[in-house]
C-alpha positions in Angstrom: 0.0 0.0 0.0 1.1 3.5 -0.8 1.2 6.4 1.7 0.2 10.0 1.2 -1.2 13.0 3.0 -4.7 14.4 2.7 -4.3 17.7 0.8 -7.9 18.9 0.5 -11.4 17.7 1.7 -14.6 19.1 0.3 -18.1 19.3 1.8 -19.4 17.0 -1.0 -17.7 13.9 0.3 -14.5 13.7 -1.7 -10.9 14.9 -1.4 -7.4 14.7 -2.8 -4.3 12.9 -1.5 -0.8 14.3 -2.0 1.5 11.6 -3.1 5.2 11.3 -3.9 4.2 11.4 -7.6 3.6 14.5 -9.6 -0.2 14.3 -9.4 -2.6 14.4 -6.5 -5.1 11.5 -6.3 -8.8 11.9 -6.1 -10.8 9.8 -3.5 -14.4 9.5 -2.7 -15.9 8.8 0.7 -17.0 5.4 -0.6 -13.2 4.5 -0.9 -12.7 4.8 2.9 -12.0 1.8 5.1 -12.4 1.8 8.9 -13.1 5.6 9.2 -15.9 8.0 8.3 -15.3 11.0 6.0 -16.1 13.3 8.9 -13.2 11.9 11.0 -10.6 12.9 8.4 -8.7 16.2 8.3 -6.3 17.9 5.9 -2.7 17.1 6.6 -3.6 13.6 7.9 -1.4 10.7 6.7 -3.2 7.8 5.0 -2.5 4.6 3.2 -4.2 3.6 -0.1 -4.1 1.6 -3.2 -4.0 3.3 -6.5 -7.0 2.5 -8.7 -8.6 3.7 -11.9 -12.0 5.3 -12.5 -13.6 6.4 -15.7 -12.1 9.9 -15.0 -8.5 8.7 -14.4 -6.4 7.5 -11.5 -7.9 7.5 -8.0 -7.2 6.3 -4.5 -9.1 3.2 -3.2 -9.1 1.5 0.2 -8.1 4.7 2.0 -7.2 4.3 5.7 -5.6 6.6 8.2 -2.1 5.7 9.4 
C-alpha cells in the first residue's frame, strides 16, 4: 500500500491525496476503510491503493495511518 497526505477535503464527500508522484489522487468517501469521512482532516497521513476510475487515477481502500 502507498502512503500519502490528505491535501484537500470538500463538503461534497470527496478529497485529494498528495503523493510522492507529480499528481494528487482523487478519492471519494466510498473508498474509505475503517473511518468515516467526517473523521478525516487535511494534513492527515493515509495509506491507499491506486486504482482507476472512468475519469482517471484515484485512491481506493483509503485508511488513516
